N, C-alpha and C positions, 0 to 999 in steps of 0.2 A: 566548505565547512561541513563536517560530518559529526553530528552529535546524536548518536542513536539513543533512544530512550532505554532505561534500564528495566526491561521486562524479561524476567527469567522464566521462560515457558516451561510448563510441565509436560509438553508434548513429546511423545516418543513414537517413532514409526515402528512398523512391524519388524521385529528383530530377526537377524539371520545368523545362524551359526556357521562356523568355518566348514566348508565342504571340501571334498577331496580335490576338486578342481582348483579351489583357492589355495590349497596346500601345494599344488603342482606349479601354479603360476605365482612366482615370488615377486614381492615388491622390490623396486630398486633401492639403492641407498637413499638416505634422507637428503643428502646434498644433490644427488641426481634428480630426485623427485621435484624438489623446489626449483631447480634450474630448468627442468623440462617444461614446466607449466607457468613460468614467470610471465606476467602480462607485458605487453608492449604499450607504452603510453604515447599517445598522439596529442601533444599540447595544441591549444588554439593559437591561431596566427597572431592574435593580439595579446597573448599571455606575457606578462612582465614579471610575475611572481613565481619564480621557478622552484623546483624541489631541491633538496640538499640532503646530506647525511645528518644524523643527529649530532655527531661529533663536531661537524663544522659549525653548527649553531651553538651547541653547549659551550664551546671554547670561547665564545664571544659575548655571552650574556651573564648577568649577575643573578643572585638568588636572594629573594625577599622572604624571610621567615615570618610566620604569622605573629610571632612575638615582637616583631619590630626590628630585628637584627637584619641588616643588609650586608651581603658580601659581594664585592665587585667581581668582574670577569677574572678568572684565574685564581681567585681567592677562596674557592669552595670546591667541594667534591661530593660524590653521591654516597659517601660512607654512611649517612644516616637517612637514606631515602625511605627505608621501611618505617621510620618513625616520623616521616613528613606529615604535615597537616594538609587537609584539602584546601586550606586558606593560604598555603604557601604558593609562590609563583616565581617564574623566571622573569628577568627584566632585560629588555633590549635597550642598551644605552642609546640615548637620543643622538649622540654624535655619529653613530654608524647606522642609523635607521635606513638610509638610502641603500647602502650596500647589503644589509641584511634582508631588506624587502625583495631584492632581486634573487636571492637564493644562490646556490652554486651547483649548476647542473652537472659538472664533472664529478661531483661527489655523491650524486643521487643514488640512494640504496633502498631496496625493499627489505622490510623486517617481517619475518614469517612466523606465524603462529599455526601449528599443526593440530587439528582437532579430529577426533573420531566422529563419525556420523552415527549418533546414538551408540548402539553396541555392535555395529556391523564390522566385519573384518575385511570387506571387499571394497570399501570406499572411505575416503578421507576428505576433509576440507582444509585447504591451504589458504589462510588469511594473509594476504600481502599488504602490510601496512606501509603507507607512504607519507613522508614528512615534507611539509612546505613551511619555511620560516614565516610566511605572511599570507593571509587570506585577503584577497582584494575585493573588488566591487562586482555586484550583479548588474543586471540591466532592468530598468523600468520601461515598460512597454505599453503603448496605447494602440488598440486595434479597433477601427471603425467597422460598421456592419457591411461596408463595401469590401472589406478585406485589407484595406490599406493600413500600414503599420508604421509607427514612429517610436524611437527609443531615446532614452537618456540614461546615463550611469546612475546607479543607486548607491551612494556612498554611506551605507549604513551597516553592512555586515563585516566590515574590516576587523581583523584581529590578528594577533601574533600566534605563532605555533599551531599550524593547521595539520591535523591528522586525517587521512583518508584511508579507505580500505577497499580492496578488490578480493573477493573470495572465489577460489576456483575449486569446485568439487570434482574429484578425480576417482575413477574406479581402478580395480586391480589390473584391468586390461590396458591401463595407461591411456584412457580416453577421458576427455572432458565431458562430464555429465551436465554441469551447469556452471554459470558464473554470476555472482552477485555484485552489482555495481552500487557503491555507496553514493547517495545523493541527498545532501542536506540532512534532514532528520529521518530519512528512510533510505530507500533504494529500490532496485528491481533485479529480479532473477531473469536470466535468459538461458535458453538451452540450444544445443546445436541444431535442432530441427524446427526452431520457431521463426527462422528467416531474419533474425536481427543480430545474433551473435556471429562474429567473424573470427577466424583463427588464422594465424600465420604458422603453419605446421601445427604444433601443440600449444602455441602461445596466444592467449586471447588478446584481441585488439581493444584498447580502451581509449576513448576520446574524452579528454579532460576539459571541463568548462573553464573559460577564461575567468580569472579572479576567484571564483568560489571553489574551483577544483573538484566539483562534483563529477562523477564518472558516468559515461554513457556508452552504449554498445555500438553506436554508429555516429559518423559525422553528419552534421546537418547545417545547411545555410540558413534554415529557419531556427527560431529559438525553441528551447525546451522550457515550457512554463513551469515555474515552481508553485505558483498560486496566484489567484487574482479574484476580481469581482466584476460583474456586469452592471453598468449604470446606463439605462436607456439604450440598451443594445450596443454600447461601447465597452470594450473590455480593457480594464486597467489591471496590469499584472506585473509580477516580478519574474524574471526569466534568465536562463543561462544561454550562452553561446558556446557550442562545442563543435567547431567547424574543422578542426585539424589545421594543417598547414603550418604549424609551428614546429619546434624541435620534436624529434622522436626519441624517446627514452628507452633504451634497451636495458632491462633490469637483470640481465645475465652477465654482460660484459660492458665496461671494464670492471664493474662492481657487482659481484655475484650476490644473490640473496643471502641474508643473514638470518638463520633460524634463532628466534629469541625464546621460544618455548615449544616443547613437544608434549602434547597431551594424548598422543596416540601411540605410546610406547608399546602397547600390547601387540601392535602389528608392525611398528617401525621402531625397534628397540635401540634407538640411538639417544644417549643422554645428552642434554643440552644445558649449558649454564646461562641463565638469563643475564642480560646486561643490567648493571645496577640501576639505570634510569627506569627500568620497567616497573619497579616498585614505587616510583614517585606518585604520590596521591594528589599533588597540587596541579597548578595550571602551567601550561607551557608558554605563557606570555603574560605581561602585565595587563590589568584591566584597561579597556578603551571604552569610552562612553560617547560615541558619536550620536547626535540627535538631529532630528529634522522637525521644525515647527510645522504647524498646519499650513502656514503661508508658503513654506519651502516645498511642501508636498504639492501645493498648487503650482509653484514654479516648475517642479519636475513634470507635472502634467503638461504644462504649456511647452516646456522644452522638448518633451517626447513628441508632442504633436507638431512641433515646428518642422516644416519641410514635408509633411505628409501631403499627398495629393487627395485632399478631402473634398467631398461634396459639401454643399452649404449647410445641410442639416447636421452632418457629423461634426463639422467644424464648430458650429454654434453650440452643440452639446458639449464638446470637449472644452471650449473656452468658458462655458458657463460653469462647468465643474472646477476649472482652474481658478475662476474668480469668486466662487461662492464659498464663503467662510463656513457655512453649515456643511456643505459637501466635502470641503477640505478636511474638516474635523472628522467626519464619518469615514472618509477614505483613509485617513491616518490610522484610525483604529483597526481597519481591515488590512492595510498594506504593511504597516510597520512590523507587526508580529511575524509576518512571512519573511521579511528581509532581515530583521534584527538578530533573531536567534540568540545564542549565548555569547555575549561580547566580553565576558569576564576572562576569556581565554580558555581554549578547550583542554580537557584532561588527556592523559596519555592512553594508549590502547587498552591496558589492563583495567582501567577504571571505567570503561564503557560497557554498556549492557550487551553489545554485540560480541564482546570478547569471548564470553563463555558459551553463548548460544547463537548459532547461525540462524538467520531468519528462515522461516518455513519455505520449502521449495516444492513445487509441482512442475514437472516437465511438460508444459503445454506446447502445442504446435502453433501453426499460423491460423489466425481467424479466417474463416471462409464463409461466404454468403450462402444462405439457403435459396435455391433458385426460385424465382417468382414469389418471394416472400415479402410481406409488408405487415408491420404492426406498429400502431401508434402508442401502444401501452405495453408494459412488461408482459411477456408471454407466460402461459401456464404449461408445465411439463408434467406428464404422468407416465409411469411405467405400466404397460398393459400386460396381460398374460402372454407368456412367451418372451421374445426378445424385443418386442415393439415398444418404442417410446413415442408418445403423441405430444405434439406441440401445438398449442392453440393461441392465436393472436387476434387482434382486431385492427383492421386498417382500411385502406381504400377499397372500393370507391365510396364516396360520400353519399348518404350518411355512412359512417364506418360500419362495416360488416365483419363478422367473425370469419376467420380462415384457419385451416388446420394443415399440419404437415406430419408425416410419419417417418420415423427414423428406425431403420432395420438393416442389420448386417453392414453397418457403417455408411449407409446411404440414405439421403432424404428424398421424399416424394410427396406430392400433394395428397391430402386425405379429404374425406368428406367433411364438410364444415358443419358445425352445430346450426340447427335450424331454429333460431330463437332471436328475440330482439337483442340488440347489443347491450352488453354490460361491461363495466370497467373493473379494474383491479382483479384480474382473473387468477384463479387457482384451481387445480384439478388433481385428482388421484383416482386410482382404480379402487372399486368397492369389493367386499368379500365375495360377492357373487360373480365377479368378472366384469361388472359394469363400469361406468365412468361417472364420477361426481364432478360437477363444475360449479364453482362459486364465483360471485362477482358483486360489484356495487351497482345497485339500481340508482334511482334518483336520490333517495334518502335512506335506503335500507339495504341490508345484506341479503342477497338472493342465492338460492341453491337449487340445482337441478340434477336429476339422476337419469342416465341412459342405461337401461338394463341390458341392452345388447352389447355394450362396450364400444360401439361405434360412435364417433363424434357427432354423427348426424341424428342420433336419437333412435327410437322415439323417446321423448323426454317427459319426465314428470317432476313436479315440485317435491323437494325433500321436506321432511317434517320440521322445518325451522320456523313454522308459523306460530304466532305472528312474526313476520320478518324483523329481525333485530335492527333498530336504528343504527346507521353507520355513516361515517364521513370518509372512510378510506376503503381500499380493497382488503382482501382477506388472504390468509395463507393456511396451509394444512400441514400438520406434522403428526408423528406417532409417539405415544408414551404409554407404557404399561398396558399394552394390548388394545389401546383405544386411539381413535383419531381425534386430534385437537384442532379446532379452528380458531384463529385469532384475527381481530380486526380493530379498527378505531371507532369508538362509539360516537354518538351524536354530540356528546360533551367533550370529545377529544381524549377520553380515557381509553386505555387498552382493555379490550373485552375478549373473552374466550369462552368456548363451550366444548363439549366432547360427545362422541358417539362411538359405539362399538359395532354398529351394523348399518349405518346410513339410513336407518328407518326411525329409530328413536334417538332423541337428542336431549342432553341435559340443559338446564337453564343457563343463560348467559351470566358470567361472573366478571368482576373487574380485578385487574392486577393491583392488589393493595399492599402498600409498603409500610413498615413501622415508622411512626412519626412521634414527635415530642408530645403532641396532644391527641394521640390515637392514630389509627391507620389512615394513610392518604393514598389516593389512586395514582397510579403511574399514567403519564400522558404521552401522546405521540405527536410529533411535529410533521405536518404535511397534510395533503388532501387526497383526492381520488386516485392519484398515481402511486400512492404510498401504501404499504401494508406492513404490519408487524410480522416478522418471521417466527415460526414456532417449530421446535424439534426437540428430541430427547438427547441427553448427553450425560454419561457417567452416572446413570441412575436418577437423573433429575430432568425436569421439564424446563426448557430454556426458551424465552421469547426475546428477540432482538428487535429494537425499534429506534427510529431517529429521535434524538433529543435536541431541542433548541439550545442555542448558546446560553450558558449559565449567566453570562454577563453581556452587556451591550457590546456589539462588535465581534463577539466570539462566534465561531462557525457552528453549524449543526453537525453533530457527531452521532455515532451509534452507541447505544447502551444495551446491556444484556441483563435480563431479570431471570432469576433462578428459583425453582420450587422443587423440593424433594417429594412433595405429596400432591402437587397439582392445585394446592389451595393457599399455602403460606409462602410468601415471596420475599426475596432479598434483591438488592440492586439499587440503582443501575451500576453495573460493572462496565466501564468505558472500554470500548475496543480501540486499538491503535489506528483509527480510521482517518486521522488527520481531519479533514473536513469533507462532508458529503457533497456530491452533486445535488443541486436543488431538486426537490420533489422526487427523491429516491430513498430507498431503504436498503436492507440487506436480505440475502437469501441463504438459507441454511441447508446443509446436507451432511449426513453422518459419514465419517471416515473410518480407517482401521483402528482396532483396539479401543473402541468407545469414544474416539475423538469426534469433534464437531467443527465443520468448516463454515465460515461466513463469507460470502462473495458480495461485493458492493462496488459502486462507482464513486470515485473521489471527486473533488471539486474541479480537477483537470479532466474529468470524464474517463480516467483510466480505470480499467477493471482490476480490482485488487481482491485479496483474500487473506483471512486470518484464521487461526485454529486454536481450539481449546480442548481440554480434557474434562473440565468441570463447569464451564459456563462463566466462571469468575476470572480466571487468569488466561488472557489471550496473547498469542504470539505476535511479534512484529509482523506487519503485513508484507505479502509478496504481491507481485503484479503479473498479469498475463501480458507478455510483451506484444505490443501492437494492437491490443484489444481496447476499444473505446466505446462508450455508450452514454447517452443522456437519460437512460431509464434504468431501473433496478434490473440487474442480470438475474436469470433463472438458472438453477442448478439441480442436477439429479445424479445419484450414484449410477455408475455405468462401467462395467468391465474392470473391476478392481481400481476404479478411479472415478472421475467426474465428467459429465457432459454439461457444458455451460453454453447457454443461448441468450442472446440479447439483441435488441434493436441497435442500429448504428449510432454513431456520434452525431451526425448531421443529417441523417436520412432514416426513414423507417424500415429500410431493408434489415432483415433478421440475419444475424451471424451466429456461428457456432464454433466451438473449440472443445478439445478433450485432453485429458491427461490421465496417466495411470501411475500408481504409487511405485516408486523404485523398489 
């Protein structure tokens, strides 16, 4: 099931005009292009809901108009599709449900939408839309702290008319630049150099999850987690299996790709007549309302745990959850939104938010560890005079001590560590005099130190932040209108900030205040010592991003952005497409090209993701760094026309790094 949210990003990458080289190297014909890069689908060995062509499905279903008029199979056509209502839907007759659910593999076809990449003439996006008559079940999974896992089918996300998409970004040299794999309400980008994307010649290999038809870059005998929650160190999650081993679908022969719309005619001047169904505004199947009671959730827990080789403590914990009505109800509120999605039947390609705007893409490489590095907290990054980048963390031995690493000419090495008592929630930056400012959380207040020599080892002096502002979170540093801004969570949980132009004199602490019905109200931050609000400038405004607790019971913590054009008056929060955050994490901000701002964060599956904005209010759909996982907030800094991203690992304090440059 792929239902991308409708976020029309205002982001535009650095434009490139046609060069003499691009004029010499010609694009192939449109038919050749879409055939050369058509994905190869590897279905799961247990897949029973196969793809088909739209014609095969349409010829067997009825049409229910919103006004109450129903037309049976063969009694309607698409002549009025442009006047269709979003409340119209196609109807699969019950008498042929069994055959329709199976699909018809011999007719399977990809439907291609060709898009320009901003205003570039050397690159295009090819959206390959794939149709499955029926979306099946995901897997409910229970994992104990010993690593033992049990599963049961989750019969909640079933629906008719499932549309999926694989986007292949291609350059004029006929090379794959990146591939976007749709996965439920989001997806992930992979690039040829990240170690995850595999190609058969020029054709991306796509591994399709059983039932849900989410797309993944590699086969795995382990599950791909969609989302979940931890209870007493036992993980309850909804997951996909994409193991391969089922039918392989060649989308070139016997059924070549069908181009349904060409929006890149400036560089590929081939007119295309869209099929009539592309204008259909309604749903591709009748509503289905499967439900699970709290007790049935408990039965799922027990069924998933059945047969696990559990130790006594894990088994007792799982069985307690399965039998506790209170925990069943709570687990229902967490698990059901992950699995259920949109069961009214999905819309067609042109009605989805991803139709017009491809999710943001940065070509990251493979995560690599920094030798001999350990940090129990999010690390601080600072660009020092010259090309050196300094990374400061806090890790072993106990009690935790600070450590530092230097990044220069693409290589990491150990650096002299700060000589001071440990502080948490680290943030750092270079000062105007070439020194280093280091901030962190003491026991109950925000601390700041300055090293005038620029070396991480000192000598250090206290900055003029005294008396030290009360704080419950770490801090971050950003720049706006020629000043440095420091943001943190105050003692009362509100978002605080102050500014300095010289790291000698500091303005008074202020709160982020928002308009309210009865006067201004302070913005608050969710989290503790490991969390910090991120602050940076964007589009002539100051932006602070911070975690926001679920607005209702059972809803996850997400990221929200607050925007101020003058550093005093604020609007927000503008929610980022962050799904749900990893616990005790926040976001990290860094400026991109043309005044854009990127936010990096860890989601509830501990994947490192990013989103981009040009104004702090409208954020793009998120992308992922393939293979990058962390249980701490990642740190990011601009580097060589791109970004350097550093983060502790998913299950260990080893520090990893990755980088990307803008295409």
